[in-house]
N, C-alpha and C positions, 0 to 999 in steps of 0.2 A: 529405548529410543536413543538414537545418536544425536549429538549436538550438531547444529548447522552453523558454519562459520559465516557470519554476516559482515565481517570487518572490511571486506573488499567490494561490497555491492555498491552500486551507484543509486542513490535515492533520488526520486523525482517527486515534487509536490503536486498533488492533484490540482487540476485546473479548476475544480469546484471549491477549493479552499480559498478563503478570503484573505486579504492582506492585513487585516487589523488584529490578527492573533487568534481568531476563532476558527474552529472546525478545520484544523490543518492536518491533512492526511498525506502521508508520504508512502510511496511504494517503490519497490526495486524490480524492474522488469527484466533484469539480466541474470536471473537465477533459475531459469526454467528447469524442471517443470513446476517449480514453486514460485509464488509471488508473495514476498514478505510485505507486510503493511504495518505502519506504526503511526503514532501521534507525533508530529514534528515538534510540538511544544514540549513533549516529554519523551524524547527518543530512547532514553535508558529505561523506561518503565515497561518494556516488553514489546514483542512483535507478534503479530498474528501471521500464520502461514496459510495461504490458500493454494489449492491446485490451480494451474493456469486456466483450465476450462471453467472452473467455478468462479474465478476472478473475472474472466471475460463475460460470463453470464451476469454477474453482479454489476459490472460497469455498464453493460448494455441496458440493464434494467434502470439504473440510475439515470442514464442519458435519456431513456424513453420517458421518464417521469419529469424531467427538467424542461421538457418542451411545452 
């Protein structure tokens, strides 16, 4: 497996993350076809990589449950 360079990606905090330090999820939408996801409170503790289609399905599911 090759390493993926994440040093130049632009991270965005999820709009579902709150501002008091809890549940902070960041993702980088500019590395297609992958979407890196990390905990913004611990950004050096690892990153999960999702396929763009899987990420879109996950986000759609979360939005559907939040209503």
